[in-house]
DSSP file (Angstrom, degrees, kcal/mol; ACC not computed):
  #  RESIDUE AA STRUCTURE BP1 BP2  ACC     N-H-->O    O-->H-N    N-H-->O    O-->H-N    TCO  KAPPA ALPHA  PHI   PSI    X-CA   Y-CA   Z-CA
    1    1 A M              0   0    0      0, 0.0     2,-0.5     0, 0.0     0, 0.0   0.000 360.0 360.0 360.0 130.1   -8.8   13.9  -10.6
    2    2 A L        -     0   0    0      2,-0.0     2,-0.5     0, 0.0     0, 0.0  -0.823 360.0-167.6 -94.6 125.2  -11.0   13.4   -7.5
    3    3 A V        -     0   0    0     -2,-0.5     2,-0.4     2,-0.0     0, 0.0  -0.963   6.3-154.5-115.9 122.0  -12.4    9.9   -7.1
    4    4 A L        +     0   0    0     -2,-0.5     2,-0.3     0, 0.0    -2,-0.0  -0.777  19.0 174.7 -94.4 137.7  -15.1    9.4   -4.6
    5    5 A M        -     0   0    0     -2,-0.4     2,-0.3     4,-0.0    -2,-0.0  -0.981  27.0-127.6-140.6 153.0  -15.6    5.9   -3.1
    6    6 A S     >  -     0   0    0     -2,-0.3     4,-2.4     1,-0.1     5,-0.2  -0.692  27.0-119.9 -93.5 153.9  -17.6    4.3   -0.5
    7    7 A I  H  > S+     0   0    0     -2,-0.3     4,-2.6     1,-0.2     5,-0.2   0.931 113.2  53.2 -59.4 -46.6  -16.0    2.3    2.3
    8    8 A P  H  > S+     0   0    0      0, 0.0     4,-2.2     0, 0.0    -1,-0.2   0.927 112.0  44.4 -56.5 -44.3  -18.0   -0.9    1.3
    9    9 A H  H  > S+     0   0    0      1,-0.2     4,-2.4     2,-0.2    -2,-0.2   0.871 111.2  53.8 -69.2 -35.3  -16.8   -0.6   -2.3
   10   10 A A  H  X S+     0   0    0     -4,-2.4     4,-2.2     2,-0.2    -1,-0.2   0.920 109.6  47.9 -63.2 -42.6  -13.2    0.2   -1.3
   11   11 A L  H  X S+     0   0    0     -4,-2.6     4,-2.0     2,-0.2    -2,-0.2   0.897 110.5  51.7 -65.9 -39.4  -13.2   -3.0    0.9
   12   12 A L  H  X S+     0   0    0     -4,-2.2     4,-0.7    -5,-0.2    -1,-0.2   0.922 109.7  50.3 -60.7 -42.3  -14.6   -5.0   -2.0
   13   13 A A  H >< S+     0   0    0     -4,-2.4     3,-0.7     1,-0.2     4,-0.5   0.899 110.2  49.5 -63.4 -40.3  -11.8   -3.7   -4.2
   14   14 A L  H >X S+     0   0    0     -4,-2.2     4,-0.6     1,-0.2     3,-0.6   0.857 110.6  50.8 -66.3 -33.9   -9.2   -4.6   -1.7
   15   15 A L  H 3< S+     0   0    0     -4,-2.0    57,-0.7     1,-0.2    -1,-0.2   0.566  88.4  85.0 -80.3  -8.2  -10.6   -8.1   -1.4
   16   16 A E  T << S+     0   0    0     -3,-0.7    -1,-0.2    -4,-0.7    -2,-0.2   0.876  94.4  41.1 -62.2 -36.8  -10.6   -8.6   -5.1
   17   17 A S  T <4 S-     0   0    0     -3,-0.6    -1,-0.2    -4,-0.5    -2,-0.2   0.831 131.4 -21.2 -83.5 -32.0   -6.9   -9.7   -5.2
   18   18 A R  S  < S-     0   0    0     -4,-0.6    -1,-0.3    52,-0.0    52,-0.1  -0.972  74.8 -81.1-169.8 158.0   -7.0  -11.9   -2.1
   19   19 A P        +     0   0    0      0, 0.0     2,-0.3     0, 0.0    52,-0.2  -0.226  50.5 175.5 -61.9 157.2   -8.9  -12.6    1.2
   20   20 A G  B     -A   70   0A   0     50,-2.4    50,-3.4    -5,-0.0     2,-0.3  -0.969  25.4-122.8-156.0 169.3   -8.1  -10.4    4.2
   21   21 A Y     >  -     0   0    0     -2,-0.3     4,-2.7    48,-0.2     5,-0.2  -0.757  40.4 -94.5-116.9 167.0   -9.1   -9.6    7.7
   22   22 A G  H  > S+     0   0    0     46,-0.5     4,-2.5    -2,-0.3     5,-0.2   0.860 118.8  42.6 -51.1 -55.7  -10.3   -6.3    9.2
   23   23 A L  H  > S+     0   0    0      1,-0.2     4,-2.4     2,-0.2    -1,-0.2   0.887 115.5  51.4 -63.6 -38.2   -7.1   -4.7   10.6
   24   24 A Q  H  > S+     0   0    0      2,-0.2     4,-2.5     1,-0.2    -1,-0.2   0.927 111.2  47.5 -61.8 -45.3   -5.2   -5.8    7.4
   25   25 A L  H  X S+     0   0    0     -4,-2.7     4,-2.7     2,-0.2    -2,-0.2   0.886 110.1  53.2 -65.2 -39.1   -7.9   -4.2    5.2
   26   26 A K  H  X S+     0   0    0     -4,-2.5     4,-2.4    -5,-0.2    -1,-0.2   0.945 111.8  45.3 -58.1 -49.4   -7.8   -1.0    7.3
   27   27 A N  H  X S+     0   0    0     -4,-2.4     4,-2.1     1,-0.2    -2,-0.2   0.892 113.7  48.7 -64.7 -40.3   -4.1   -0.7    6.9
   28   28 A E  H  X S+     0   0    0     -4,-2.5     4,-2.6     2,-0.2    -1,-0.2   0.901 111.0  51.1 -65.9 -40.5   -4.2   -1.4    3.2
   29   29 A F  H  X S+     0   0    0     -4,-2.7     4,-2.0     2,-0.2     6,-0.2   0.938 111.2  47.5 -61.2 -46.9   -7.0    1.2    2.7
   30   30 A E  H  <>S+     0   0    0     -4,-2.4     5,-3.7     1,-0.2     6,-0.3   0.875 113.7  47.2 -65.3 -36.9   -5.0    3.8    4.6
   31   31 A A  H ><5S+     0   0    0     -4,-2.1     3,-1.1     3,-0.2    -1,-0.2   0.895 110.8  53.3 -67.2 -39.1   -1.9    3.0    2.5
   32   32 A W  H 3<5S+     0   0    0     -4,-2.6    -2,-0.2     1,-0.3    -1,-0.2   0.843 113.0  42.9 -63.2 -36.4   -4.0    3.1   -0.6
   33   33 A T  T ><5S-     0   0    0     -4,-2.0     3,-1.3    -5,-0.2    -1,-0.3   0.268 118.1-108.6 -96.1  11.2   -5.3    6.6    0.2
   34   34 A G  T < 5 -     0   0    0     -3,-1.1    -3,-0.2     1,-0.2    -4,-0.1   0.769  62.4 -75.6  68.5  24.2   -1.9    7.9    1.3
   35   35 A E  T 3 <S+     0   0    0     -5,-3.7    -1,-0.2    -6,-0.2    -4,-0.1   0.642 109.6 116.1  59.9  18.3   -3.2    7.9    4.9
   36   36 A V  S <  S+     0   0    0     -3,-1.3    -2,-0.1    -6,-0.3    -1,-0.1   0.566  73.7  51.0 -87.9  -8.9   -5.2   11.0    4.3
   37   37 A W  S    S-     0   0    0     -7,-0.2    -1,-0.2    -8,-0.1    -2,-0.2  -0.746  80.8-165.8-126.7  82.6   -8.4    9.0    4.9
   38   38 A P        -     0   0    0      0, 0.0     2,-0.4     0, 0.0   -11,-0.1  -0.416   5.5-151.8 -71.2 144.6   -8.0    7.2    8.3
   39   39 A L        -     0   0    0    -13,-0.1     2,-0.5    -2,-0.1    -9,-0.1  -0.909  14.4-126.0-115.7 143.9  -10.5    4.5    9.1
   40   40 A N    >>  -     0   0    0     -2,-0.4     4,-1.6     1,-0.1     3,-0.7  -0.763  20.2-135.9 -81.9 130.7  -11.7    3.3   12.5
   41   41 A V  H 3> S+     0   0    0     -2,-0.5     4,-2.3     1,-0.3     5,-0.2   0.829 105.2  59.3 -60.8 -31.1  -11.1   -0.5   12.7
   42   42 A G  H 3> S+     0   0    0      1,-0.2     4,-2.4     2,-0.2    -1,-0.3   0.882 103.1  51.9 -62.8 -37.7  -14.6   -0.8   14.2
   43   43 A Q  H <> S+     0   0    0     -3,-0.7     4,-2.4     2,-0.2    -1,-0.2   0.880 108.0  52.4 -64.5 -38.0  -16.1    0.8   11.1
   44   44 A V  H  X S+     0   0    0     -4,-1.6     4,-2.6     2,-0.2    -2,-0.2   0.951 111.6  44.6 -63.0 -49.4  -14.2   -1.8    8.9
   45   45 A Y  H  X S+     0   0    0     -4,-2.3     4,-2.2     1,-0.2    -2,-0.2   0.880 113.0  51.2 -65.9 -37.4  -15.5   -4.7   10.9
   46   46 A T  H  X S+     0   0    0     -4,-2.4     4,-1.9     2,-0.2    -1,-0.2   0.922 112.0  47.6 -62.9 -42.9  -19.1   -3.3   10.9
   47   47 A T  H  X S+     0   0    0     -4,-2.4     4,-2.7     2,-0.2    -2,-0.2   0.904 109.7  52.6 -65.4 -41.6  -18.9   -2.8    7.1
   48   48 A L  H  X S+     0   0    0     -4,-2.6     4,-2.3     1,-0.2    -1,-0.2   0.901 108.1  51.2 -61.7 -40.2  -17.5   -6.4    6.6
   49   49 A R  H  X S+     0   0    0     -4,-2.2     4,-2.5     2,-0.2    -1,-0.2   0.899 111.4  48.0 -63.7 -39.2  -20.4   -7.8    8.6
   50   50 A R  H  X S+     0   0    0     -4,-1.9     4,-2.2     2,-0.2    -2,-0.2   0.903 110.5  51.0 -66.8 -40.9  -22.9   -5.9    6.4
   51   51 A L  H  <>S+     0   0    0     -4,-2.7     5,-3.1     2,-0.2     6,-1.0   0.884 111.7  48.0 -63.3 -37.0  -21.1   -7.0    3.3
   52   52 A E  H ><5S+     0   0    0     -4,-2.3     3,-1.7     4,-0.2    -2,-0.2   0.921 109.6  52.2 -67.7 -43.5  -21.4  -10.6    4.5
   53   53 A R  H 3<5S+     0   0    0     -4,-2.5    -2,-0.2     1,-0.3    -1,-0.2   0.876 110.7  48.4 -57.3 -38.3  -25.1  -10.1    5.4
   54   54 A D  T 3<5S-     0   0    0     -4,-2.2    -1,-0.3    -5,-0.1    -2,-0.2   0.300 116.6-116.2 -88.0   9.6  -25.6   -8.9    1.9
   55   55 A S  T < 5S+     0   0    0     -3,-1.7    21,-0.4     2,-0.2    20,-0.4   0.737  83.3 119.5  63.6  27.0  -23.7  -11.9    0.4
   56   56 A L  S   <S+     0   0    0     -5,-3.1    17,-2.0    -6,-0.2     2,-0.3   0.691  78.0  25.4 -92.6 -22.0  -21.0   -9.7   -1.1
   57   57 A V  E    S-B   72   0A   0     -6,-1.0     2,-0.4    15,-0.3    15,-0.2  -0.949  71.6-143.7-134.4 159.0  -18.2  -11.3    1.0
   58   58 A D  E     -B   71   0A   0     13,-2.9    13,-2.5    -2,-0.3     2,-0.5  -0.954  21.9-119.7-120.6 141.8  -17.8  -14.7    2.5
   59   59 A A  E     -B   70   0A   0     -2,-0.4    11,-0.3    11,-0.2     3,-0.1  -0.714  27.7-172.5 -76.7 126.4  -16.1  -15.6    5.8
   60   60 A E  E     -     0   0A   0      9,-4.0     2,-0.3    -2,-0.5    10,-0.2   0.274  49.3 -78.3-106.7   8.7  -13.3  -17.9    4.9
   61   61 A G  E     -B   69   0A   0      8,-0.5     8,-2.9     2,-0.0    -1,-0.3  -0.900  59.9 -60.8 127.6-160.0  -12.1  -18.9    8.3
   62   62 A V  E     -B   68   0A   0     -2,-0.3     2,-0.4     6,-0.3     6,-0.3  -0.918  28.0-142.6-130.1 155.2  -10.0  -17.3   11.0
   63   63 A V  E >> S-B   67   0A   0      4,-3.3     4,-2.4    -2,-0.3     3,-2.0  -0.956  88.6  -4.1-113.5 133.2   -6.5  -16.1   11.3
   64   64 A D  T 34 S-     0   0    0     -2,-0.4    -1,-0.2     1,-0.3     0, 0.0   0.799 117.8 -77.9  54.5  31.2   -4.6  -16.6   14.6
   65   65 A E  T 34 S+     0   0    0      2,-0.2    -1,-0.3     1,-0.2     3,-0.1   0.555 130.1  60.6  59.1  10.2   -7.8  -18.1   16.1
   66   66 A R  T <4 S+     0   0    0     -3,-2.0     2,-0.5     1,-0.2    -2,-0.2   0.640  83.9  68.9-131.5 -36.1   -9.2  -14.5   16.5
   67   67 A Q  E  < S- B   0  63A   0     -4,-2.4    -4,-3.3   -46,-0.0     2,-0.2  -0.800  71.2-132.0-103.2 126.8   -9.6  -12.7   13.2
   68   68 A R  E     - B   0  62A   0     -2,-0.5     2,-0.5    -6,-0.3   -46,-0.5  -0.526  17.6-138.8 -73.1 137.8  -12.1  -13.7   10.6
   69   69 A L  E     - B   0  61A   0     -8,-2.9    -9,-4.0    -2,-0.2    -8,-0.5  -0.860  19.4-159.1 -98.2 128.9  -10.8  -13.9    7.1
   70   70 A Y  E     -AB  20  59A   0    -50,-3.4   -50,-2.4    -2,-0.5     2,-0.3  -0.852   8.3-171.6-112.5 145.2  -13.1  -12.5    4.4
   71   71 A A  E     - B   0  58A   0    -13,-2.5   -13,-2.9    -2,-0.4     2,-0.3  -0.961  33.4-100.1-132.0 151.1  -13.1  -13.2    0.7
   72   72 A L  E     - B   0  57A   0    -57,-0.7   -15,-0.3    -2,-0.3     2,-0.1  -0.524  38.5-144.4 -68.9 129.3  -15.0  -11.6   -2.2
   73   73 A S     >  -     0   0    0    -17,-2.0     4,-2.3    -2,-0.3     5,-0.2  -0.377  28.0-103.2 -85.7 171.9  -18.0  -13.6   -3.2
   74   74 A E  H  > S+     0   0    0      2,-0.2     4,-2.1     1,-0.2     5,-0.1   0.900 126.3  51.6 -62.5 -39.7  -19.3  -14.0   -6.8
   75   75 A T  H  > S+     0   0    0    -20,-0.4     4,-2.2     1,-0.2    -1,-0.2   0.888 108.6  52.1 -62.5 -38.7  -22.0  -11.5   -6.0
   76   76 A G  H  > S+     0   0    0    -21,-0.4     4,-2.6   -20,-0.2    -2,-0.2   0.885 106.9  52.3 -64.3 -39.3  -19.4   -9.1   -4.6
   77   77 A R  H  X S+     0   0    0     -4,-2.3     4,-2.1     2,-0.2    -2,-0.2   0.909 109.8  48.9 -62.5 -41.6  -17.4   -9.5   -7.8
   78   78 A E  H  X S+     0   0    0     -4,-2.1     4,-2.1     2,-0.2    -2,-0.2   0.911 111.6  49.2 -64.1 -42.4  -20.5   -8.5   -9.8
   79   79 A E  H  X S+     0   0    0     -4,-2.2     4,-2.2     1,-0.2    -2,-0.2   0.905 109.6  52.2 -63.1 -41.9  -21.1   -5.5   -7.6
   80   80 A L  H  < S+     0   0    0     -4,-2.6    -1,-0.2     1,-0.2    -2,-0.2   0.896 108.6  50.3 -62.8 -40.2  -17.5   -4.4   -7.9
   81   81 A K  H  < S+     0   0    0     -4,-2.1    -1,-0.2     1,-0.2    -2,-0.2   0.906 110.4  50.0 -63.5 -41.4  -17.8   -4.6  -11.7
   82   82 A R  H  <        0   0    0     -4,-2.1    -2,-0.2     1,-0.3    -1,-0.2   0.883 360.0 360.0 -64.1 -37.5  -21.0   -2.5  -11.6
   83   83 A W     <        0   0    0     -4,-2.2    -1,-0.3    -5,-0.1    -2,-0.2   0.488 360.0 360.0 -67.8 360.0  -19.3    0.1   -9.4
């Protein structure tokens, strides 16, 4: 069965279980897809900023004083359910 997904929805799905930061989400996505769909980390961070702009994720702080930690917002949970 072929399942098509958008990068934004995939990131929302990854954030459903716990907050994460860009590189971590990139690595989880690639592991999730069997590494057949590589992501550019810049694309991940750009997508996270758009999701934050659209109130689908919230910035929850920073990890190691450099990486922003993102969490699924309530609006993001609703969007994920619709998807």
